[in-house]
C-alpha positions in Angstrom: 0.1 0.3 0.1 1.0 3.4 -0.7 -0.1 7.1 0.2 -2.4 8.6 -2.4 -1.8 12.0 -1.1 -5.0 13.7 -3.2 -6.8 13.8 -0.5 -4.6 16.8 0.1 -4.3 18.0 -2.7 -5.4 17.0 -6.3 -2.0 18.1 -8.0 0.4 20.6 -7.8 -1.0 23.2 -9.5 -4.2 22.7 -6.9 -1.5 23.2 -4.7 0.3 26.8 -6.2 -3.6 28.1 -6.8 -3.8 27.4 -2.5 -0.5 29.3 -1.8 -1.3 32.2 -4.4 -4.5 32.4 -2.0 -3.2 31.8 1.3 -0.6 35.1 0.4 -3.5 37.4 -0.9 -5.4 36.2 2.5 -2.1 36.7 4.5 -1.7 40.3 3.2 -5.3 41.1 3.7 -4.8 40.2 7.0 -1.4 41.8 7.8 -3.7 45.0 6.2 -6.2 44.5 8.1 -4.5 44.1 11.9 -0.9 45.1 12.1 0.1 48.0 14.5 -3.9 47.9 15.0 -4.3 44.9 17.2 -5.0 47.5 20.6 -8.3 48.4 18.0 -9.4 45.2 17.7 -13.3 44.8 19.2 -13.5 41.1 18.0 -10.3 40.0 19.0 -11.7 36.0 18.5 -12.5 36.8 14.9 -9.1 37.8 14.5 -7.7 34.8 16.0 -9.8 32.6 13.4 -8.6 34.1 10.4 -5.0 33.5 11.7 -5.8 29.8 12.5 -7.7 29.2 8.9 -4.4 30.7 7.5 -1.8 28.5 9.3 -4.2 25.4 8.5 -3.7 26.0 5.1 0.1 26.6 5.1 0.1 23.7 7.3 -1.4 21.5 4.4 0.6 22.8 2.5 3.5 21.9 3.9 2.3 18.2 4.8 2.2 17.8 0.7 5.4 18.6 0.0 7.1 17.1 3.1 5.3 13.8 2.2 6.5 13.7 -1.1 9.6 14.1 0.1 9.6 11.5 2.4 8.6 8.7 -0.3 11.3 9.9 -2.5 13.9 11.9 -1.2 14.9 12.8 -4.9 11.9 15.4 -4.5 13.7 17.6 -2.1 13.5 20.7 -4.6 10.0 20.7 -4.3 10.2 20.6 -0.8 12.8 23.8 -0.6 10.4 25.6 -2.9 7.0 25.1 -0.7 9.2 25.4 2.1 10.5 28.6 1.2 6.6 30.3 -0.4 5.3 29.1 3.6 7.8 30.6 5.2 7.3 33.8 3.1 3.7 33.7 4.0 4.1 32.7 7.8 6.4 35.7 8.2 3.5 38.5 6.9 2.2 37.0 9.9 4.3 37.0 12.7 3.4 40.3 13.9 0.3 38.5 15.5 1.4 36.9 18.5 4.0 39.5 19.2 1.7 42.7 19.2 -0.9 40.8 21.2 1.7 39.9 23.7 2.6 43.7 24.1 -1.4 44.7 24.3 -1.7 46.1 28.1 -4.7 44.1 28.3 -3.4 40.8 26.8 -4.0 38.3 30.0 -7.2 39.7 30.6 -8.2 38.8 26.9 -6.4 35.7 27.1 -8.5 34.5 30.4 -11.9 35.5 28.7 -11.4 34.1 25.6 -13.8 31.0 25.4 -11.8 28.8 22.6 -7.9 30.1 22.4 -7.7 30.6 26.5 -4.8 27.9 27.0 -2.8 28.9 23.5 -2.6 32.9 24.4 -1.6 32.1 27.9 1.1 29.8 26.4 2.0 32.5 24.1 2.2 35.2 27.1 4.5 32.2 29.1 7.3 32.7 26.2 6.9 36.0 25.5 10.4 36.6 27.6 11.6 34.7 24.7 10.2 36.2 21.5 12.5 38.9 19.0 11.3 41.8 17.7 9.1 41.3 14.4 11.7 41.9 12.5 14.2 39.7 13.8 11.8 37.0 13.9 10.8 37.2 10.3 14.5 37.0 9.4 15.3 34.1 11.8 12.2 32.5 9.7 13.7 33.0 6.5 17.5 32.0 7.6 15.8 28.7 9.0 14.9 27.5 5.7 18.6 27.6 4.6 20.1 26.8 8.0 18.6 23.8 10.7 15.6 23.3 7.9 18.4 22.6 5.2 20.6 20.0 7.0 17.8 18.4 8.4 16.5 18.0 4.3 20.4 17.0 3.7 20.4 14.5 6.7 17.2 12.8 5.1 18.4 12.7 1.4 21.9 11.6 2.7 20.6 8.7 4.8 17.7 7.3 2.7 20.7 6.9 -0.6 23.3 5.1 1.9 23.1 1.3 1.2 24.8 -1.1 3.6 26.1 -4.4 2.2 25.4 -7.6 3.7 26.5 -10.9 2.3 27.2 -9.8 -0.7 24.0 -7.9 -0.8 22.9 -4.2 -0.8 19.9 -3.5 1.1 18.4 -0.6 3.0 19.3 0.8 7.0 15.4 -0.5 7.4 15.7 -3.7 6.0 19.5 -4.2 8.0 18.4 -2.9 11.3 15.3 -5.8 11.1 18.2 -8.2 10.8 19.4 -7.4 14.7 16.0 -9.4 15.5 17.4 -12.5 14.1 17.9 -15.7 16.4 21.0 -16.5 14.3 23.5 -14.6 16.3 26.2 -14.8 13.7 23.7 -13.0 11.5 23.2 -10.3 13.9 26.9 -9.5 14.4 27.6 -9.6 10.6 24.1 -6.6 10.3 25.4 -5.1 13.0 29.2 -4.9 11.9 27.6 -3.6 8.2 25.5 -1.0 9.6 29.0 0.2 11.4 30.8 -0.4 8.2 28.2 2.1 6.3 28.1 4.5 8.9 31.8 4.7 9.8 32.2 5.6 6.0 29.8 8.5 5.9 30.5 9.8 9.6 32.2 12.7 8.5 29.7 14.1 6.4 26.9 12.9 9.7 29.6 14.4 12.3 29.4 17.6 10.2 25.1 18.0 9.9 24.8 17.3 14.0 27.6 20.0 14.7 25.5 22.2 12.5 22.0 21.5 14.3 23.7 21.8 17.3 25.3 25.2 16.3 21.6 26.6 15.2 20.4 25.6 18.1 23.1 27.0 20.1 22.4 30.5 18.4 18.5 30.6 18.7 19.1 29.6 22.4 21.5 33.0 22.8 19.1 35.0 20.9 16.1 34.4 22.5 17.5 34.2 26.2 16.6 30.7 26.9 18.3 29.2 30.1 19.7 26.2 29.2 19.1 24.0 25.5 16.3 22.3 27.1 14.6 25.3 27.6 12.6 25.8 24.2 11.7 21.9 24.6 10.2 22.1 27.8 7.7 25.3 26.9 6.8 23.3 23.5 5.9 20.5 25.9 4.5 23.0 28.4 6.4 21.0 31.3 8.8 22.5 33.5 12.7 22.1 33.9 12.5 20.5 37.4 10.0 17.8 36.0 12.2 16.7 33.0 15.5 16.7 34.8 13.4 14.6 37.6 12.2 12.4 35.1 16.1 12.0 34.0 16.9 10.9 37.5 14.1 8.2 38.1 15.6 6.7 34.9 18.9 6.8 35.7 18.5 5.5 39.4 16.6 2.6 37.8 19.3 1.4 35.3 19.8 -1.8 37.8 16.3 -3.2 36.2 17.9 -2.9 32.9 21.2 -4.5 34.0 19.0 -7.2 36.2 17.0 -8.6 32.8 19.9 -8.3 30.6 22.2 -10.7 33.2 19.0 -13.3 33.3 18.3 -13.0 29.3 22.1 -13.5 29.2 22.0 -17.0 31.3 18.8 -18.0 29.2 20.7 -17.5 26.0 23.5 -19.3 27.3 26.2 -17.2 26.2 29.3 -15.9 28.2 28.4 -12.3 27.6 26.0 -10.1 25.7 27.5 -8.0 22.6 25.5 -4.8 21.5 24.0 -6.7 18.6 22.3 -9.7 21.1 20.2 -6.7 23.2 17.1 -7.9 20.7 18.2 -11.6 20.1 14.5 -13.5 20.3 14.7 -15.9 23.3 13.9 -18.5 20.4 13.5 -19.3 17.2 9.6 -19.0 16.7 7.6 -16.5 14.3 8.8 -13.6 15.0 9.2 -12.8 11.4 6.2 -13.9 10.4 4.2 -10.9 10.8 3.2 -9.5 7.4 1.4 -6.2 7.1 -2.3 -7.7 6.4 -1.7 -10.2 9.4 -0.8 -7.1 11.7 -3.2 -5.1 10.5 -5.7 -7.3 11.6 -4.4 -7.8 14.8 -4.3 -4.2 15.3 -7.9 -3.1 14.2 -9.3 -6.0 16.1 -7.8 -4.6 19.4 -8.7 -1.2 18.5 -12.3 -2.3 18.3 -12.4 -4.2 20.9 -11.3 -1.0 23.4 -13.3 1.4 21.1 -15.2 0.8 18.0 -14.5 4.3 17.3 -10.5 3.8 17.2 -11.1 1.1 14.9 -13.4 3.0 12.2 -10.8 5.6 12.4 -8.0 2.8 11.4 -10.5 1.5 8.6 -11.1 5.1 7.2 -7.4 5.5 7.0 -6.7 2.5 5.5 -9.8 3.2 2.8 -7.9 6.5 1.9 -4.7 5.2 1.0 -3.0 6.8 3.7 -0.3 4.5 4.8 2.7 4.2 3.3 4.0 0.5 4.0 7.1 -0.9 2.8 10.6 0.1 2.7 11.4 2.0 -1.0 14.4 3.3 -2.9 15.1 6.9 -1.6 12.3 6.2 1.0 12.9 7.8 4.2 13.8 5.3 7.5 11.8 4.8 10.5 8.0 5.4 10.4 5.7 8.4 11.6 2.1 9.5 11.6 1.7 12.9 10.0 -1.3 15.1 11.4 -3.0 16.4 8.9 -6.8 17.3 8.3 -9.3 16.1 6.6 -6.5 13.0 7.1 -3.5 11.6 9.2 -0.6 10.2 7.1 1.4 7.1 8.2 4.6 6.2 7.0 6.2 2.7 7.6 8.9 0.0 6.8 7.4 -2.8 7.3 9.7 -5.7 7.4 7.3 -8.5 8.7 9.4 -8.6 12.0 7.0 -8.5 15.5 8.3 -5.3 16.3 6.6 -3.9 13.0 3.5 -4.9 14.6 4.2 -3.1 17.5 5.5 0.0 15.0 2.3 -0.6 13.1 0.2 0.3 16.5 2.1 3.0 17.9 1.9 4.9 14.4 -2.0 4.6 14.6 -1.9 5.3 17.9 -0.7 8.9 16.5 -3.5 8.8 13.8 -6.2 8.2 16.0 -5.1 11.1 18.6 -4.2 13.2 15.4 -7.9 12.3 14.2 -10.0 13.1 17.6 -8.5 16.1 18.2 -8.8 17.6 14.4 -12.5 16.7 14.6 -13.5 18.4 17.4 -10.8 21.3 17.5 -8.8 23.8 15.0 -5.7 24.2 13.8 -4.1 25.7 17.0 -5.7 23.8 19.7 -5.5 20.7 18.1 -1.8 20.9 18.0 -0.5 18.4 20.8 2.7 19.1 22.8 4.7 16.0 22.2 4.6 14.5 25.9 0.8 13.6 25.5 1.3 13.3 21.7 3.6 9.7 22.4 0.8 8.6 25.4 -1.2 7.8 22.6 1.2 5.8 20.3 2.6 3.8 23.5 -1.0 3.2 24.8 -2.1 1.7 21.4 1.4 -0.8 21.7 0.2 -1.7 25.2 -3.1 -2.2 24.2 -1.9 -4.6 21.4 0.5 -6.2 23.6 -2.1 -7.3 25.8 -4.4 -8.4 23.2 -1.8 -11.1 22.0 -0.2 -12.3 24.8 -3.0 -14.5 25.9 -3.3 -16.3 22.7 0.1 -17.7 23.1 1.6 -20.8 24.3 3.9 -21.0 27.4 7.3 -20.7 25.4 6.0 -17.9 22.9 4.4 -15.7 25.9 7.8 -15.6 27.8 9.1 -14.3 24.2 7.1 -11.6 23.8 7.0 -10.7 27.4 11.1 -10.5 26.5 9.9 -8.4 23.8 8.0 -5.9 25.6 10.4 -5.5 28.4 12.9 -4.8 25.3 10.3 -2.0 24.2 9.8 -0.6 27.4 13.7 -0.2 27.9 14.1 1.5 24.7 11.0 3.5 25.1 11.8 4.7 28.2 15.8 4.3 29.4 17.3 4.3 25.7 15.4 7.5 25.3 16.9 9.1 28.6 19.9 7.9 27.1 19.8 9.9 24.1 18.6 12.5 26.4 21.7 12.5 28.3 23.7 12.3 25.1 21.8 15.6 23.3 22.4 17.5 26.8 26.5 16.3 26.8 26.5 17.4 23.0 24.4 21.2 23.4 26.5 22.1 26.3 30.2 21.4 24.6 32.2 24.5 23.4 33.0 24.5 20.1 32.2 22.2 17.6 32.8 18.1 18.6 35.4 16.1 16.2 34.0 12.9 15.3 36.0 10.9 17.9 34.1 12.9 20.8 30.6 12.7 19.3 31.5 9.2 19.0 32.9 8.9 22.4 29.9 11.1 24.1 28.0 7.9 22.8 29.6 5.4 23.6 29.8 6.7 27.4 26.2 7.6 28.0 25.2 4.1 26.0 26.7 2.1 28.5 25.5 3.7 31.6 22.5 2.4 30.7 23.4 -1.2 30.6 25.8 -1.5 33.4 28.0 -4.6 33.0 25.5 -6.5 31.5 25.9 -5.6 27.9 29.0 -5.0 26.3 29.0 -2.0 23.8 31.9 -2.8 21.4 33.8 0.3 20.1 31.8 -0.6 16.5 28.8 0.5 18.1 30.0 4.0 18.4 28.8 5.3 15.2 25.5 4.2 15.2 24.0 7.8 16.9 24.5 9.2 13.6 21.4 7.8 11.8 19.1 8.6 14.7 16.6 11.3 13.2 15.0 12.7 16.1 18.3 14.2 17.0 18.2 16.2 13.7 15.1 17.1 13.0 13.5 17.9 16.9 16.6 18.3 19.8 15.4 16.9 22.7 12.4 15.3 21.5 13.7 11.8 22.8 12.6 12.4 26.6 9.3 12.7 25.3 8.4 9.1 24.5 9.9 7.9 28.3 7.2 10.6 29.6 4.7 9.1 27.5 5.7 5.6 28.6 5.5 6.0 32.5 2.1 7.9 32.0 1.1 4.8 29.8 2.2 2.4 32.1 0.3 4.4 35.3 -2.8 4.5 32.8 -2.7 0.6 31.4 -2.8 -0.2 35.0 -5.7 1.8 36.1 -7.4 0.7 32.6 -7.2 -3.4 33.4 -7.6 -2.9 37.2 -11.2 -2.1 36.2 -11.4 0.8 38.7 -12.1 3.5 36.4 -15.3 1.9 34.7 -15.6 4.9 32.1 -11.6 4.4 31.5 -12.6 4.8 27.8 -14.7 7.6 27.3 -12.2 9.8 29.9 -9.4 8.4 27.6 -11.2 8.7 24.2 -11.8 12.5 25.8 -7.8 12.6 26.8 -7.1 12.5 22.9 -10.0 14.7 22.0 -8.7 17.8 23.8 -5.7 17.6 21.8 -3.4 20.6 23.0 -6.2 23.0 24.5 -5.4 21.7 28.0 -2.1 21.4 29.5 -0.7 17.8 30.0 -1.2 18.5 34.0 -5.0 18.9 33.2 -5.6 16.1 31.0 -4.1 13.7 33.1 -5.6 15.0 35.9 -8.9 13.5 34.2 -7.8 10.1 35.5 -7.3 11.2 39.2 -3.5 11.2 38.6 -1.1 14.0 39.8 1.2 14.9 37.1 3.2 17.0 39.8 3.4 14.6 42.7 6.6 12.6 43.5 4.4 9.4 43.5 3.7 9.6 39.7 6.9 8.6 38.4 7.3 6.0 40.7 3.8 4.1 39.4 5.5 3.4 35.6 8.5 1.9 37.3 6.3 -0.4 39.5 5.0 -1.7 36.7 8.4 -1.7 34.8 9.7 -3.8 37.8 7.1 -6.1 38.2 7.4 -6.8 34.2 11.2 -7.7 34.9 10.7 -9.4 38.2 8.2 -11.5 36.4 10.6 -12.3 33.3 13.3 -13.4 36.1 11.2 -16.0 37.8 
């Protein structure tokens, strides 16, 4: 199955016509409101007009990016549309700045029936705003700065092929071999990945340094107190909360070490190497998850939880909103792109059992984006990463719970091991990634290839302790992870979501919340119209309490203990 983007635009001519109309609307909007905002009587009419223009621009950006993600040779088209959208957006940047300067801004924000939360967030970010002219310059420079290097990363990586056993394969196909029961194949795959990355490490490291430099420049210009501040603001959580999360993860690394020591014993190995992390316990049918089978399992799972979720998934399938298989020039990884009237999902399905959970993960995003998009406008549907990743990880947990009791005792043990490793990857490993980024962005000056590699290897080993040996060859593996490039400090949102999901899933399975499905649907449909703390409070949980994080840690500990016993 491949994308059909005609639901966004029939063709490129339709896109260009829409962009001309959006530019005219932006000019009219600026003429009507710029330097006159203090005279505006019906403020919400103005912000509604602004929202509609931004929604149009988001569709244009989505169309261009999805074409590029499918085929990185479309980079020139992406650049062209990005420049046009930035030009139009720069005409609108005045609105937020002028609103924050109004004497009665707080009063307007508090009285707003639809945009109160958005406007209050604008006011919180006021101290980091630049002047109108500088904001416009910054926007235009970004297209040829960090956004350009982000595009280069995608184009460059999608064109790298890796040689395994005389065959040239893509990054996604190669990574799937790390889940093979054949240890010799896993080692060859890991070495092939290292060899391919090492060959290109100078260029990839240069891109990392340019993203770091751009982020540093933005922090200095805006006055952010630390490199994480911008991300924490957009995620609508405090610096203290994030550091608390990191501390909780680091203080529980012993669970990772305990699990892998037991896995080493079960596999009968003297030592686990980096390429053994995802080794299956048994030679099972973990590579027998074709897309049709995976689709049926996920849809049945959603239908059992909420028929509404299954209907949203089926609508996406009917609209050909999924691009499923690896292809030449296609971007690696997976994502769901939230856009009205239909979010789009990119996969690189290789029939591995892990791909089943990737499908559930991305469709969890799609359901979240669909529910919020149906109920809210463009501004309020825009969800912080922390709660956005909650929807995806919860969908994974539902799928795990749905299939585990259909398996034999042996298969169930193997699935438990796989799920624990997924949780480690979503929680502990993402904190590892965040610590790597903190070290990277706090480093003065450009980092050499060796310095980047050493930082990566040192942080990675902390998580495993003495249970897994990370070979020196592993040191290049930071260079293919797109979140570091596209969205600095994105990764801790996964960790946040994993602990929250474990707490929510425990509540769901306990039966203590009889209307859980209704509350959870409201949670998703609220999008970004409320703070994460308010949304979590719907379930009677206090996001700011010391005990909150421990709820999720307790669930991880139980699973590790169950496995070891």
